[in-house]
N, C-alpha and C positions, 0 to 999 in steps of 0.2 A: 686700732686699724683692722680692717677687714682681713681675715686670714687668707682670702683668695689673692690679695695683692702680694703678700709675702710669699705665698706658694708660687705665683707667677714669676716673681723675682728669682726664687730658688731654682725653678726649672730653667729659666733663661740662662742663669749663670752656669748651671750644670751643662747645658747644651753648648753654650759658647766656649767655655773653658775645656770641656771634654773634647769637643771637635778640634779646638786649636791644638791641644796636646797630641791628639792622634795624628793631626796633620804634620806636626813637628816631628813626631816619631817616624812617620812615613818618609819624610824628607829630612832626616836627621843631619846628614852631612851638609846639605844646603842651609839648614837652620844654623848650624855652627858657623858657617860662612857669613850669614846675615849678622849674627852677633858680632863677629869680627869687623864687618863692614861699617857698623855703627861708629867704630873708632872712639869708644868711650872708655875702654878698658885695655890693658895690655893684651896683645894677641895670645899670649900663653894661657890666659884664663878664659878664652872663648869657649872651649869645650866644657869645662866645669860649670860656667855660667849658663850655658845652653841646657845642660843637664838639670841644673837647679830650677830654671824656668819651667822646663817640662814637668819636673817633679811637683812643683808648686801648682801648676795648672791641673795636673792629675788630682792633686789633693783638693783643689777647689771644686773640680767637676764632681768628685765623689763626695766630698765633705758637705756640700750644700744639700744633699739628699739624706744624710745621716743626722738625725736630730741632735745628737750629742756633739757634733762637730760643725753644725751649721754656722754658728756665730764666728768661730775661728776661720772657717772657710770664706765667709763673707768678708771678714776683715782682710784676709790674705788677698782676695780678689781685688778689693779696693786699693790695696798697696801695690799689687802688680800693675793694675791699670794706671796708677799714678806714676810708677816707674816708667812704664811704656810711654806715657804722655811726655814726661821729662826727656827721655831719650830721643823721641821723635822731634820734640820742640828744639832741642839743642842742634840736631842735624838740620832741621829746617832753617834755623837761624844761621847756620854755617853755609846754607845754600845747597846742601847735599840731599836733593830730592830724588835722585835716580836710584837710590838703594831701595831694596825691597823692605816693606815694613816688618816682615817676619811673622805676620799673623797666621798664615797658612790655613785660612778659613775656606779657601776655594782653590780651584785649579789655576786661577789667574793670579799673577803677581800684583802686588799693590805698592806702587812707589809712594814715598812719603808725601803727605799733603796735610794741609790744615783740616781737611775733611776727616782724615783719620783721627786727628787729635779731638775734634768735636765728637766723632763717633764714640771714642773712648770716654769722653766726659759724659755723654748721654748714657752710656752703659753703666758708668759709676752711679749716676742718678737712679737708673732703673734697678740697680742692685741694692741701693741703700735701704729700701723697706725691709730687707732681711734683718737688718740690725735693730729695727724698732718694731718689727712684726711679732707674731705669736712666739717665735723661737726666742726672741729677746725677753719675752714675758715669762720665760721658763716653761712654756708648754713643750713637752718632749714628744709630741705626736708626729709621726712621719707626714701625715696629711691632716693638719688641723682644720677644724671647721665642719660645717654641715656638708651634706652630699652636694648640694648646689654650689656652695662656696668652693669645694674641691674641684668640681667640674669647671667652674669659672676660672679658677686659678690655673688649672692644667691647660685649658684652651688659650687663655691669655698668654701663658708662658710660651706655648708652641707658636702662637701668632707673632709674639715679639721676636722669637728666634728667627722665624721666616723673614720678617721685616729686616732684622739685623743682617741676615745673609743676602737679601736683595740689595740693601745699602752697600754691602761689601762688594758685590758684583758691579754695581753702578760706579762705585769709586774706582774699581779696577778697570772698567771699560772706558772711563773718562780719559785714559791714557793709552790709546791703541798701540799695538806692537809690543806689548809687555806680557805676552802669554808665557806660561811655564813650560 
């Protein structure tokens, strides 16, 4: 696999999970409430679960850029996204679409929708090259590949993150009157 693809995936994951964790930290009390509103766990564990999610997102954000933790961080990212998909899907099946998704990627709230589930599935697909890319082949370089491959990977990662943010904004705007 071209190292630029794995680098783009690593950068995308770092930006998505890092920004999500920072957003949750900025709106910590609201995030704890979102965890409780999912009604999947006893209310008493909402705060510890929120803290665990934030901690894992911080690990993913930092871990994807550290060569020795890249694979663990990528695996953690995929598990987190799968858990988020299951939690959203359960609430969508219950007809509970009015709760905030808890993504905290933007200033706009995002109520639950099939679009968010698809967005997370696509993100899982985009992060999967990290598991089979140069890091998985035991290359421990922070920026594997030639100069052009590094430039390609960085540019592709930033562009993918911008597109991810635009999609998030569009999904949030699809439901007017839901501003933070």
